[in-house]
C-alpha positions as CSV (number, residue, x, y, z in Angstrom):
1,M,-58.4,72.1,29.1
2,T,-60.9,75.0,28.4
3,I,-64.1,74.1,26.6
4,T,-65.3,76.7,24.1
5,E,-68.6,76.7,22.4
6,S,-68.5,76.6,18.6
7,P,-71.3,76.2,16.0
8,A,-69.0,73.8,14.1
9,R,-69.2,71.2,16.8
10,S,-71.4,68.6,15.2
11,Y,-69.5,65.4,16.1
12,G,-71.9,64.2,18.7
13,P,-73.8,65.0,21.9
14,T,-70.9,66.9,23.5
15,P,-69.1,70.3,23.2
16,L,-65.8,68.5,22.8
17,T,-64.3,67.7,19.4
18,L,-62.4,64.6,18.5
19,D,-59.2,66.6,18.4
20,E,-59.8,68.0,21.9
21,L,-60.4,64.4,23.2
22,V,-57.1,63.3,21.6
23,E,-55.3,66.3,23.2
24,L,-56.9,65.4,26.6
25,T,-55.5,61.9,26.4
26,R,-52.1,63.2,25.3
27,E,-52.0,65.7,28.3
28,T,-53.0,62.9,30.6
29,A,-50.4,60.5,29.1
30,R,-47.7,63.1,29.9
31,E,-48.9,63.1,33.5
32,V,-48.6,59.3,33.6
33,R,-45.1,59.4,32.1
34,A,-44.2,62.0,34.7
35,G,-45.2,59.5,37.4
36,L,-48.3,61.4,38.6
37,H,-50.5,58.3,38.4
38,E,-49.8,54.8,39.8
39,I,-49.8,52.0,37.3
40,H,-50.6,48.3,38.0
41,F,-50.3,45.3,35.7
42,D,-52.5,42.3,36.2
43,A,-51.8,39.1,34.2
44,E,-55.4,38.0,34.3
45,H,-57.4,41.2,33.7
46,R,-56.8,44.6,32.1
47,W,-56.4,47.0,35.0
48,S,-58.2,50.3,34.8
49,V,-58.8,53.4,36.9
50,R,-60.8,56.5,36.3
51,L,-58.4,59.5,36.6
52,R,-61.0,62.2,36.2
53,S,-64.6,62.8,35.4
54,D,-66.8,65.8,34.8
55,T,-70.0,66.6,32.9
56,Y,-68.2,66.4,29.6
57,A,-65.7,63.6,29.8
58,D,-64.3,60.6,31.7
59,V,-60.6,59.9,31.5
60,W,-59.3,56.4,32.2
61,L,-55.9,54.8,32.6
62,I,-55.7,51.2,31.3
63,T,-52.9,48.6,31.4
64,W,-52.4,45.6,29.1
65,T,-50.3,42.5,29.4
66,R,-49.6,40.2,26.5
67,D,-52.8,39.1,24.7
68,Q,-55.1,41.1,26.8
69,S,-57.8,42.6,24.6
70,T,-61.2,44.2,24.6
71,T,-64.0,42.5,22.6
72,L,-65.2,44.1,19.3
73,H,-67.3,47.0,20.6
74,D,-68.5,50.6,20.3
75,H,-69.0,53.3,22.9
76,A,-72.7,53.8,22.2
77,G,-73.4,57.6,22.2
78,S,-69.9,58.7,23.3
79,L,-67.0,60.0,21.3
80,G,-63.7,58.6,22.3
81,A,-59.9,58.9,22.1
82,L,-56.9,57.0,23.3
83,T,-53.2,57.6,23.5
84,V,-50.7,54.9,24.1
85,V,-48.4,55.9,27.0
86,D,-46.0,53.0,26.9
87,G,-45.6,49.8,24.8
88,A,-47.7,49.3,21.7
89,L,-51.3,48.2,21.0
90,T,-53.0,46.8,17.9
91,E,-56.4,48.3,17.1
92,R,-58.7,46.2,14.9
93,V,-61.2,48.6,13.3
94,W,-64.3,47.7,11.4
95,R,-64.1,49.6,8.1
96,V,-66.4,49.8,5.1
97,T,-64.5,50.7,1.9
98,P,-65.2,50.4,-1.8
99,E,-63.2,47.1,-1.7
100,G,-65.6,45.7,1.0
101,A,-66.1,45.7,4.7
102,G,-64.0,44.0,7.3
103,L,-61.5,44.4,10.2
104,R,-58.3,46.3,9.5
105,D,-55.4,46.3,11.9
106,R,-53.2,49.3,12.8
107,R,-50.4,49.4,15.3
108,L,-50.5,52.1,17.9
109,E,-47.0,52.9,19.2
110,A,-46.2,54.9,22.4
111,G,-47.2,58.5,21.9
112,R,-49.8,57.8,19.2
113,G,-53.3,59.2,19.8
114,V,-56.4,58.2,17.9
115,A,-60.0,59.4,18.0
116,F,-63.2,57.5,17.4
117,P,-66.6,59.0,16.5
118,V,-70.0,57.7,17.5
119,G,-70.6,54.3,15.8
120,Y,-66.9,53.4,15.6
121,V,-66.5,49.7,16.2
122,H,-63.1,48.4,17.2
123,D,-61.1,46.0,19.3
124,V,-57.8,46.8,21.0
125,V,-55.2,44.1,21.9
126,N,-51.6,44.0,23.2
127,T,-49.9,41.5,20.9
128,S,-46.5,42.2,22.3
129,A,-44.7,40.5,25.2
130,T,-44.0,44.0,26.6
131,P,-46.9,45.4,28.8
132,A,-48.7,48.5,27.4
133,V,-50.3,51.5,29.1
134,S,-53.0,53.7,27.5
135,V,-55.2,56.7,28.4
136,H,-58.8,56.8,27.2
137,A,-61.3,59.6,27.2
138,Y,-65.0,59.4,26.5
139,S,-67.4,62.3,25.9
140,P,-70.0,62.5,27.1
141,P,-69.0,60.0,29.8
142,L,-69.9,56.4,29.0
143,T,-73.4,55.2,29.7
144,A,-73.4,52.1,27.5
145,M,-71.3,49.9,25.2
146,S,-72.4,47.5,22.4
147,Y,-70.5,44.3,21.5
148,Y,-70.2,42.7,18.1
149,R,-69.0,39.7,16.1
150,V,-68.2,39.2,12.5
151,D,-70.5,36.4,11.2
152,E,-69.7,33.6,8.7
153,A,-70.7,35.8,5.8
154,G,-68.3,38.6,6.9
155,A,-71.1,40.9,8.2
156,L,-70.9,42.8,11.4
157,R,-73.5,41.7,14.0
158,R,-74.3,43.2,17.3
159,T,-74.4,40.5,20.0
160,H,-75.4,42.6,23.0
161,S,-75.3,46.0,24.7
162,V,-74.7,46.8,28.4
163,L,-75.3,49.9,30.4
164,T,-72.1,50.9,32.0
165,H,-70.0,53.9,33.3
166,D,-66.8,51.8,32.9
167,P,-64.9,51.0,29.7
168,E,-63.9,47.7,31.4
169,P,-67.4,46.5,32.5
170,D,-66.4,42.8,32.8
171,V,-63.2,43.3,34.9
172,P,-62.3,44.6,38.4
173,T,-61.9,48.4,38.4
174,L,-60.5,50.5,41.2
175,T,-63.0,53.0,42.7
176,E,-60.4,55.3,44.1
177,V,-57.7,57.0,42.1
178,P,-54.2,56.0,43.3
179,T,-51.6,58.7,42.9
180,G,-47.9,58.7,43.5
181,P,-44.5,58.4,41.9
182,R,-44.3,54.6,42.0
183,R,-45.3,52.0,39.5
184,T,-46.8,48.8,40.9
185,D,-46.2,45.6,38.8
186,A,-47.6,43.1,41.3
187,P,-49.3,43.2,44.7
188,G,-46.7,44.4,47.2
189,E,-44.0,45.0,44.5
190,A,-43.2,48.5,43.3
191,V,-40.8,49.6,40.7
192,D,-39.3,53.1,40.8
193,R,-39.8,55.2,37.7
């Protein structure tokens, strides 16, 4: 992807727009579907690997088995986008509308891409028995994440923030990028794609 400077870019502290981040995740999702990146599923933790990183963006591959989820969070000063490669995910988004504030669910099917601006608070979960795969991009690359809960009165409350370069700060993450045409579903077990 070529980054061009534009005076209309006022989405955040990056030259990339939200639309460009969605396109970046879609391009990478096509690479994953073509078998260019190894996929691993872990029943205990979401599995993730950084596929690329530069001054402007990090791109991550994340897998989800049933009931694996993030916690309600934002991406601090980074814009973000995700595209579902395979399976489906449910995104729970904190929304403020004239009817009131609260969490709203939307189902993200394979091929669907969504973007999130600075300050966007959401949770993502795989509610299906079928494993899911997604590609995420953050620009500028992540440096922090904040976590939230909805209190008894229905208000959003920040519980804590962490400095991190990883969208999965509480789970094991590979430090090297695996590549290859095979999909690994369990240690020592590969499934041809």
